[in-house]
C-alpha positions in Angstrom: -12.6 -1.8 2.0 -11.0 -4.4 -0.2 -7.4 -4.9 0.3 -4.9 -7.3 -1.1 -6.5 -10.7 -1.5 -4.8 -13.9 -0.2 -5.6 -17.0 -2.2 -4.7 -20.5 -1.2 -5.0 -23.8 -3.0 -6.5 -26.6 -1.1 -6.1 -30.4 -1.5 -9.4 -32.3 -1.0 -9.5 -34.9 1.7 -12.6 -37.2 1.9 -13.9 -37.3 5.4 -16.2 -40.4 5.2 -17.7 -42.7 2.7 -21.3 -41.8 3.9 -21.3 -38.2 2.7 -18.1 -37.8 0.7 -17.6 -34.4 2.2 -14.4 -32.5 2.6 -13.7 -29.4 4.5 -13.3 -26.3 2.3 -10.3 -25.2 4.3 -8.4 -28.5 4.8 -4.8 -29.1 3.9 -3.8 -26.0 2.0 -0.8 -24.9 0.0 0.0 -21.5 -1.5 -1.1 -20.9 -5.1 0.6 -18.3 -7.3 -0.4 -16.6 -10.5 2.3 -18.6 -12.5 0.1 -21.7 -12.2 -2.3 -20.2 -14.7 -0.3 -21.3 -17.8 -2.6 -20.0 -20.6 -3.0 -16.6 -18.9 -6.8 -16.7 -19.2 -8.1 -18.6 -16.2 -11.2 -18.8 -13.9 -10.9 -19.9 -10.3 -13.2 -22.7 -9.1 -13.7 -23.1 -5.5 -13.9 -26.9 -5.3 -12.5 -29.6 -7.5 -14.3 -30.8 -10.7 -17.5 -32.7 -9.9 -17.9 -31.1 -6.6 -20.1 -28.2 -5.3 -20.1 -26.0 -2.2 -22.5 -26.4 0.7 -22.7 -24.3 3.8 -23.3 -26.2 7.0 -21.9 -24.0 9.6 -18.9 -23.6 7.4 -18.3 -24.0 3.7 -17.7 -27.6 2.6 -17.1 -29.3 -0.7 -19.6 -32.0 -1.4 -20.6 -34.3 -4.3 -23.9 -33.1 -5.7 -27.0 -35.1 -5.1 -29.2 -36.3 -7.9 -31.6 -33.3 -7.7 -28.8 -30.7 -7.7 -28.2 -28.7 -10.8 -24.5 -28.1 -11.2 -24.8 -24.7 -12.7 -21.0 -24.3 -13.1 -21.2 -26.9 -15.8 -23.9 -25.1 -17.6 -23.6 -22.3 -20.1 -22.9 -19.1 -18.3 -22.6 -15.5 -19.7 -19.2 -14.1 -20.4 -19.0 -10.3 -20.9 -16.8 -9.0 -23.7 -16.3 -5.3 -24.6 -19.9 -4.6 -25.6 -21.5 -8.0 -25.9 -22.1 -11.2 -24.0 -21.9 -14.8 -25.0 -22.7 -18.2 -23.3 -19.9 -20.6 -22.7 -19.2 -23.6 -20.5 -16.7 -22.2 -18.1 -14.8 -25.5 -17.6 -14.2 -25.8 -21.4 -13.7 -22.1 -22.3 -11.1 -21.2 -19.5 -8.3 -22.9 -17.8 -9.3 -23.7 -14.2 -7.6 -22.9 -11.0 -8.9 -24.5 -7.8 -9.4 -23.4 -4.3 -9.8 -20.4 -2.0 -9.3 -20.2 1.7 -10.1 -17.0 3.7 -7.9 -16.6 6.7 -10.3 -14.5 8.7 -13.4 -13.2 6.9 -15.1 -14.2 3.6 -17.6 -12.4 1.4 -20.1 -14.4 -0.7 -21.4 -12.6 -3.8 -24.4 -13.3 -6.0 -24.2 -10.3 -8.2 -21.2 -10.3 -10.6 -20.2 -11.3 -14.0 -17.2 -12.9 -15.6 -15.2 -11.1 -18.2 -13.6 -12.6 -21.3 -10.2 -12.2 -19.7 -11.3 -14.3 -16.8 -11.5 -11.4 -14.3 -14.5 -11.0 -12.0 -16.5 -7.8 -12.3 -18.5 -6.7 -9.2 -20.7 -3.7 -8.9 -20.5 -1.8 -5.6 -22.6 1.2 -5.9 -21.2 2.8 -2.6 -17.6 2.4 -3.7 -15.4 4.9 -5.6 -15.2 3.9 -8.4 -18.5 2.0 -8.1 -17.0 -1.4 -9.2 -14.3 -3.8 -8.3 -12.4 -6.1 -10.8 -10.6 -9.1 -9.4 -8.2 -11.3 -11.2 -8.6 -15.2 -11.1 -6.0 -15.3 -8.3 -8.3 -13.1 -6.1 -11.7 -15.0 -6.2 -13.3 -18.4 -6.8 -16.7 -19.2 -8.2 -18.7 -22.4 -8.0 -22.1 -24.0 -7.7 -23.5 -23.1 -4.2 -26.3 -25.2 -2.8 -28.8 -24.0 -0.2 -31.3 -26.0 1.7 -34.4 -24.4 3.2 -36.3 -25.5 6.3 -38.4 -27.9 4.2 -35.4 -29.7 2.9 -35.7 -28.4 -0.6 -32.3 -27.8 -2.2 -31.5 -25.0 -4.7 -28.3 -24.1 -6.5 -26.9 -21.1 -8.1 -23.5 -19.8 -9.3 -21.9 -17.6 -6.7 -18.5 -16.0 -6.1 -16.4 -16.1 -2.9 -13.7 -13.4 -2.2 -11.6 -12.8 0.8 -10.8 -9.7 2.8 -7.2 -8.9 3.9 -8.4 -8.6 7.4 -4.9 -8.4 9.0 -4.0 -5.4 6.9 -7.3 -3.6 7.8 -6.8 -4.3 11.5 -3.3 -2.9 11.3 -4.7 0.3 9.9 -7.4 0.5 12.7 -4.6 0.1 15.4 -2.5 2.9 13.9 -5.6 5.1 13.3 -7.0 4.9 16.8 -3.6 5.3 18.4 -3.0 8.5 16.4 -6.5 9.8 17.3 -6.0 9.2 21.0 -2.8 11.1 20.9 -4.5 13.9 19.1 -7.4 13.9 21.6 -4.9 14.4 24.5 -3.4 17.6 23.0 -6.9 18.8 22.0 -8.2 18.4 25.5 -5.0 20.0 26.9 -5.7 23.1 24.8 -9.3 23.3 26.0 -8.1 22.9 29.6 -5.7 25.8 29.3 -8.4 28.1 27.9 -10.9 27.1 30.5 -8.3 27.7 33.4 -7.3 31.2 32.3 -9.9 33.8 32.9 -8.4 36.2 30.3 -9.2 33.6 27.6 -12.8 33.0 28.6 -14.2 35.7 26.4 -16.4 35.1 23.3 -13.7 34.1 21.0 -12.2 31.7 23.5 -15.5 30.1 24.2 -16.0 29.6 20.5 -12.6 28.0 20.2 -13.2 25.7 23.1 -16.6 24.7 21.7 -14.9 23.8 18.3 -12.2 21.8 20.1 -14.5 20.0 22.4 -16.7 18.8 19.5 -13.6 17.8 17.6 -12.5 15.9 20.7 -15.8 14.0 21.0 -15.8 13.0 17.3 -12.2 11.7 17.5 -12.9 9.9 20.8 -15.9 8.1 19.4 -14.0 7.3 16.2 -11.2 5.8 18.1 -13.6 3.8 20.3 -15.3 2.4 17.2 -12.0 1.4 15.6 -10.9 -0.3 18.8 -14.2 -2.3 18.8 -13.6 -3.3 15.1 -10.1 -4.4 15.9 -11.3 -6.8 18.6 -14.3 -7.8 16.4 -16.8 -6.9 19.0 -19.3 -4.7 17.2 -22.7 -5.3 15.5 -24.1 -3.6 12.5 -26.6 -1.6 14.6 -23.8 -0.5 17.0 -21.8 0.6 13.9 -24.7 2.6 12.7 -25.2 4.3 16.1 -21.4 5.2 16.2 -21.7 6.5 12.7 -24.5 8.9 13.5 -22.7 10.1 16.6 -19.4 10.7 14.8 -21.0 12.2 11.8 -23.0 14.7 14.0 -20.0 15.8 16.0 -17.7 16.2 13.0 -20.4 18.4 11.4 -20.9 20.4 14.6 -17.0 21.0 14.8 -17.0 22.3 11.1 -19.9 24.5 11.8 -18.1 26.0 14.9 -15.0 26.6 12.5 -17.5 28.4 10.2 -18.6 30.5 13.2 -15.0 31.5 13.9 -14.6 32.6 10.2 -17.8 34.6 10.3 -16.9 36.2 13.7 -13.5 37.4 12.6 -15.0 38.8 9.4 -17.7 40.6 11.5 -14.9 42.0 13.7 -13.3 43.9 10.7 -16.5 44.5 8.8 -17.3 47.7 10.9 -21.0 46.8 11.0 -21.7 48.5 14.3 -25.1 49.2 15.6 -26.6 46.2 14.0 -28.7 43.6 15.9 -25.8 41.2 16.5 -23.6 44.1 17.8 -26.1 44.9 20.5 -26.2 41.4 22.0 -24.2 40.5 25.1 -21.3 38.1 24.9 -23.4 35.3 26.3 -26.3 36.1 23.9 -24.0 36.1 21.0 -22.5 32.7 22.0 -26.0 31.3 22.4 -26.8 32.5 18.9 -23.7 31.0 17.5 -24.4 27.7 19.4 -28.0 27.6 17.9 -26.5 27.8 14.4 -23.6 25.3 15.0 -25.9 22.6 16.5 -29.2 23.0 14.7 -28.0 22.4 11.1 -25.9 19.2 11.9 -28.9 18.0 14.0 -31.1 18.3 10.9 -28.6 16.6 8.7 -28.1 13.8 11.1 -31.8 13.2 11.3 -32.0 13.2 7.5 -29.2 10.6 7.3 -30.8 8.4 9.9 -34.3 8.6 8.1 -32.8 7.7 4.8 -30.9 4.8 6.4 -33.9 3.3 8.0 -36.4 4.3 5.2 -36.6 0.8 3.8 -36.1 2.2 0.3 -34.5 -0.1 -2.3 -30.6 0.1 -2.5 -29.5 3.2 -4.4 -26.1 5.0 -4.7 -27.6 8.1 -3.3 -28.7 6.4 0.0 -26.3 6.1 3.0 -26.4 2.2 3.2 -24.3 2.4 6.4 -25.3 -1.1 7.7 -24.6 -2.7 4.3 -21.1 -1.1 4.0 -19.8 -1.8 7.5 -18.9 0.9 10.0 -19.2 4.6 9.0 -20.1 5.9 5.6 -18.0 5.1 2.5 -17.7 5.9 -1.2 -20.5 7.9 -2.8 -22.4 8.1 0.4 -19.4 9.8 2.1 -19.0 12.3 -0.7 -22.7 13.4 -0.5 -23.5 13.4 3.2 -20.1 14.3 4.7 -17.8 15.9 2.3 -20.7 17.8 0.6 -21.5 20.0 3.6 -17.9 20.3 4.5 -17.0 21.6 1.1 -19.8 24.2 1.3 -18.5 25.3 4.7 -15.0 25.5 3.4 -16.0 27.6 0.5 -17.9 30.0 2.9 -14.8 30.2 5.2 -12.5 31.0 2.2 -14.9 33.8 1.3 -14.9 35.2 4.9 -11.2 35.1 4.9 -10.8 36.8 1.5 -13.2 39.6 2.7 -11.4 39.9 6.0 -7.9 40.1 4.2 -9.2 42.9 2.0 -10.6 44.8 5.0 -7.3 44.3 6.9 -5.4 45.8 4.0 -7.8 48.8 4.0 -7.4 49.3 7.8 -3.6 49.1 7.5 -3.5 52.0 5.1 -5.8 54.0 7.4 -3.9 53.3 10.5 -0.4 53.6 9.1 0.1 57.0 10.6 -1.2 56.1 14.0 1.9 55.8 16.3 1.4 57.6 19.5 -1.9 59.2 20.4 -4.0 56.5 18.9 -1.7 53.6 19.6 -4.4 51.7 21.5 -6.6 51.7 18.4 -3.5 50.6 16.4 -2.8 47.8 19.0 -6.4 46.7 18.7 -6.2 46.2 15.0 -2.9 44.4 15.4 -4.4 42.0 17.9 -7.4 41.3 15.6 -5.0 40.7 12.8 -3.0 38.2 14.9 -6.3 36.4 15.7 -7.2 36.3 12.1 -3.8 34.7 11.3 -4.4 32.1 14.0 -7.8 31.2 12.4 -6.2 31.0 9.0 -3.6 28.5 10.4 -6.4 26.5 12.0 -8.4 26.4 8.8 -5.3 25.3 6.9 -4.6 22.5 9.4 -8.2 21.1 9.1 -8.4 21.7 5.3 -5.2 19.6 4.8 -6.7 16.9 6.9 -9.9 16.6 4.9 -8.0 16.9 1.5 -6.1 13.7 2.7 -9.4 12.1 3.7 -11.0 12.7 0.2 -7.8 11.4 -1.5 -8.0 8.2 0.8 -11.6 7.7 -0.2 -10.9 8.1 -3.9 -7.9 5.8 -3.8 -8.6 3.3 -1.0 -5.9 0.9 -2.0 -3.2 3.6 -1.8 -1.7 2.6 1.5 0.6 5.6 1.5 -2.3 7.9 1.7 -3.8 6.0 4.7 -0.4 6.0 6.6 0.1 9.7 5.9 -3.5 10.5 7.0 -3.1 8.5 10.2 0.2 10.3 11.0 -1.5 13.7 10.3 -4.3 12.8 12.7 -1.6 12.9 15.5 -0.4 16.3 14.1 -3.9 18.0 14.3 -3.9 17.9 18.0 -0.3 18.8 18.4 -0.5 21.6 15.9 -3.6 23.0 17.5 -1.8 23.0 20.8 1.3 24.8 19.4 -0.8 27.4 17.7 -3.0 28.3 20.6 -1.0 27.4 23.7 2.7 27.4 23.0 3.0 31.3 23.1 4.9 33.4 25.6 1.7 35.3 26.3 -0.1 32.1 27.4 3.0 31.1 29.4 2.9 34.4 31.2 -0.8 34.0 31.9 -0.3 30.5 33.2 2.4 31.7 35.5 0.3 34.6 36.7 -2.7 32.3 37.3 -0.6 29.8 39.2 0.7 32.7 41.5 -2.8 33.9 41.9 -4.0 30.5 43.2 -1.1 30.5 45.6 -2.3 33.7 47.1 -0.1 36.3 45.6 -2.0 39.6 46.1 -0.2 41.5 43.3 -0.9 38.8 40.7 -4.6 38.9 41.8 -4.8 42.6 41.2 -3.2 42.4 37.8 -5.5 39.5 36.8 -8.6 41.6 37.7 -7.4 44.5 35.7 -6.6 42.4 32.8 -9.9 40.7 32.9 -11.8 44.0 33.0 -9.9 45.1 29.9 -10.7 42.0 28.1 -14.5 42.6 28.1 -14.5 46.3 27.5 -14.2 46.0 23.7 -16.4 44.2 21.3 -13.6 42.4 19.6 -10.7 42.6 22.0 -9.3 39.1 22.3 -6.3 38.2 24.4 -5.7 35.1 22.2 -5.3 37.5 19.2 -2.4 39.1 21.0 -0.5 35.8 21.3 2.3 37.0 19.3 5.5 35.2 19.9 8.3 37.6 21.0 
């Protein structure tokens, strides 16, 4: 991601009389936009009569006799709907110098606009181009020498990344994710520890949270490695596939929750799914939640390593850095998530309609059929919990999409990072911070200490939990 660009003017020092070479980064002073008096400028990397050569690092050198100084030739300048050839040093006012503090990017595909700005096509970006003012880039004649000693020259551009700003973002992001992971893991631990919550719906919730935990953990690890600059493109690609897979699996488990709550209220008894045991239904849900993300991840990897020419529809993970960005992210990550979110909304609407119908039918049930009334109330409470969870994750991905569309809007990034902390905290509050859960924890603690009364109550409660198809203790977590 391109951030704010830092440009610096350098003053050339001649190192020796033999090669007349000066370091590209020696003796620098700050250059500001005000130094462009005419307002239409082009930035040249080296002083006039010098070109750039890379010998371990970029250096300004005097051209040899065979070198073609392409900067002084006629070059294309793009206007609104036309191009024309001009000599840059005569057509524009020149600014000199560029020093990258940490990381530089050399481009050979760009064009100069009539207003002096540099236009760069980046197919994976949103929008798929980048326009830099003359204070944010430099162009010059770059010379390359092959193994046989033959020298070639071409006009290239050099830009800098604001690496410090990007590293600060990574530090904030992985810190937030680690905090969120702690609360997600704590929620899973509570549900795994309490027997009353280890029914079908509790298992589905734990599966969802564990997948989300794995995705967040790998994402935090990748960002830590990026911060210490200890990661290769292949490792980045491996992390991308792992994170991509577990994020999709998490969203498919969320889709399973929405389907299951709809099935609870649909009244479709006697069908094949109804006849399955709790373990069999969980295995069926698992097959769905893991199989489709597996296929999508294999497709992503196959396209990445297919060797096809670069195209906006290809992932291009190794060319973009770590994880997927821009158009690739919209297609391969946000695309499936949007489909799942639409399906979840449909399930929620159908469930809400069914709840309204049931409420009318059971409005007179007060005494003799109070158990049935309580059952519907419990299911309704579970439905509301899932709606809250869906809203929490929905807001997160809306922020992610906005951050992708507006990569330079730092306020979106900061808010998204802060919200990543809240995800784990909110999930913990929704599913654990309930009086019902506190009572179950207290009872479980007493049972482990050998309280016989608590053990008897737990056995009765557990047997009741599994007598009904859709009776879910977590659904009865209504704060009192």
